[in-house]
N, C-alpha and C positions, 0 to 999 in steps of 0.2 A: 704224887708217886714218890716214895722215899728213895734216898740214895742207896745204892747197893755196895759201894766201895769208897774208900778214901780217895782213890784216883778219880772217880766220877765226881766226887764233891769238889776236888781241886779244879777239874775241868770246867765245872759249872761256875765256880768262882772266877775263873779266868774269863769265861764268856760274859759274866756280869760286868767285869772291869772293862771289857772291850765294848760293852753296850749291845751285845748280840741277844741277850735275854733281859727281861725286866727284873727289877729287884723283887717284885711280888712273886714271880715264878721261883726265884731262888729261895725266898723266905718260905714259900709253901712247901717246897721239897725238904728244906731244912727242918721245918716244923714237924712234918710227917715222919722224918727219920728219928727225931728225938735225940736222946743222949746215948743211943746204942753205940757199942764199939763195933766199928766196921772193919772188914778185912782190907788189906792194902789193894788187892786186885781180886776179881772174880773170874774164874775160868769158864769158858763155854761148856755146855753139856753136850753129850754125844748126839742128842736128838736134834740139835740145831743144824747139824750137818745134813740130816735127812730131809729137811724142809725143802731144799732146792729140788730134789728129785721127785718129791711127792706130786708136783704139778704136772710132770711129764708122764704121758701114758706110753708104756712100752708095747710094741707090737710083738706078738709071739712069733717064733721062728716058723711055725706052720703057715701063718698068714703071709709072711714074707716069701716063703717058698712057693706058695700057691700063686701069689701075684706075679712072681718072676717067671713061672712056667706057663701061666695062662696068657701071656702076651702073644700077639700074632705079629709075625714079621712081614713087612711089605717088600 
């Protein structure tokens, strides 16, 4: 997988020096990136925000009202 930004490349170089990733991993990413000019930073897109909510199913207000009124009190 190629690097997306210069900041990411620096972070991986730091992890390489610390021994947290292998030299082969760093070289593979570097090779796939090639000589492209990378931006300093990459901003997240708006769709990344919606991923969290996609997993939750919302109950409609009609279902909530029905279940609240259908309870029997003892």
